[in-house]
C-alpha positions in Angstrom: -0.1 0.1 0.1 1.2 3.6 -0.7 -0.5 6.6 0.4 0.0 9.8 -1.7 -1.1 13.5 -1.0 -3.4 15.0 -3.2 -3.2 18.6 -3.0 -6.0 21.1 -4.4 -4.7 24.8 -5.4 -6.9 27.7 -6.4 -5.7 28.3 -9.8 -1.7 28.0 -8.6 -1.0 24.4 -9.2 1.7 24.9 -12.0 3.6 27.2 -10.1 3.4 25.5 -7.0 4.5 22.0 -8.7 7.6 24.0 -10.2 8.5 25.5 -7.0 8.0 21.8 -5.3 10.2 20.2 -8.1 12.8 22.6 -7.7 13.0 22.7 -3.8 12.5 19.0 -3.3 14.7 17.6 -6.4 12.0 15.7 -7.7 10.5 15.3 -11.1 7.2 16.6 -12.4 5.8 13.2 -14.4 2.8 14.6 -15.7 1.1 18.0 -15.7 -2.3 18.2 -17.7 -4.2 21.1 -18.2 -7.9 21.1 -18.5 -7.6 22.4 -22.3 -5.4 19.6 -23.3 -8.1 16.8 -21.5 -10.6 14.8 -23.7 -13.1 17.3 -22.2 -11.7 20.5 -23.3 -14.5 21.7 -25.1 -16.8 21.1 -22.0 -14.5 23.7 -20.0 -14.8 27.3 -20.0 -12.4 29.3 -21.6 -11.1 30.5 -18.4 -10.2 27.3 -17.1 -8.3 25.8 -20.4 -5.0 26.6 -18.7 -6.0 25.3 -15.2 -4.1 22.1 -14.3 -6.1 18.9 -14.2 -4.1 16.6 -12.5 -0.2 17.3 -11.8 1.9 14.4 -10.5 5.5 14.9 -8.7 7.9 12.1 -7.8 10.4 12.4 -5.1 12.1 9.3 -4.7 9.8 6.4 -4.5 6.9 9.0 -3.2 4.6 10.8 -5.1 2.4 14.2 -4.5 0.1 14.8 -6.8 -2.5 18.0 -7.3 -4.9 20.1 -9.4 -6.7 23.5 -9.7 -9.9 22.8 -7.6 -13.1 24.0 -9.4 -14.2 27.5 -7.7 -17.2 25.6 -6.1 -15.0 22.6 -4.9 -11.5 24.7 -3.6 -11.6 24.7 0.2 -8.4 25.9 2.3 -6.4 23.5 3.3 -6.8 22.4 7.2 -6.4 19.9 9.7 -3.6 18.2 7.8 0.3 19.0 6.8 2.6 17.2 4.1 5.5 16.2 6.0 9.2 16.1 4.7 11.7 14.0 6.8 15.2 13.9 5.7 18.4 13.0 7.3 20.5 15.9 7.0 19.5 18.9 9.1 21.1 21.3 6.5 18.9 19.8 4.3 15.5 20.6 6.6 16.7 24.2 6.8 17.2 24.5 2.9 13.7 23.1 2.4 12.0 24.9 5.4 13.2 28.3 3.9 12.8 27.6 0.5 8.9 26.9 1.3 8.7 29.4 4.0 9.6 32.3 1.4 6.4 34.3 1.1 4.4 31.8 3.0 3.5 32.1 7.1 6.0 30.2 9.6 4.0 28.5 12.2 6.9 26.9 13.9 10.0 28.1 13.4 12.5 25.7 12.0 14.7 24.5 15.6 16.0 21.8 17.8 13.4 19.8 19.3 13.3 16.9 21.8 12.4 14.8 18.8 14.1 16.0 15.8 17.6 17.7 15.4 15.7 20.1 13.3 11.9 20.8 13.2 9.7 23.5 11.7 6.1 24.3 10.2 5.1 26.6 8.1 1.9 27.4 5.1 3.7 27.9 2.1 2.4 30.7 -0.2 -0.2 28.5 -2.2 -1.6 27.8 1.2 -0.5 24.0 1.9 0.5 23.4 5.4 4.2 21.4 5.8 6.1 19.9 8.3 9.9 19.7 8.0 11.5 17.2 10.1 15.0 15.6 10.4 15.4 11.9 11.3 16.3 11.4 14.9 20.1 9.9 15.4 20.4 7.0 17.9 22.4 7.9 20.9 
């Protein structure tokens, strides 16, 4: 079994996934617009460039998303996308890149459970937790 997060955006899916690809070192394996889909004729002109489905692969993990239709978009709440890395420097780099123009809810710092841990909501509205694996003593 594999559990993959699926993010909904309010028109910024393409921009968000290009940032995530760069920051996380992944590869966008697919990004289809509504206008490139078989249902393009049924889509309002203003929606043809919006993303119907995007898939970013980082290692053996996938992050997927789309631009949700206005009647279906809801601001994310009650969940975070969590990134766990081995190196505290990687945690710092990812945290600060995602926090740029976003909102830090817990600054990245040393905690009793992790050498580096922080929480933020990026400029696209996606909540993140960045953590570093605890090394055994």
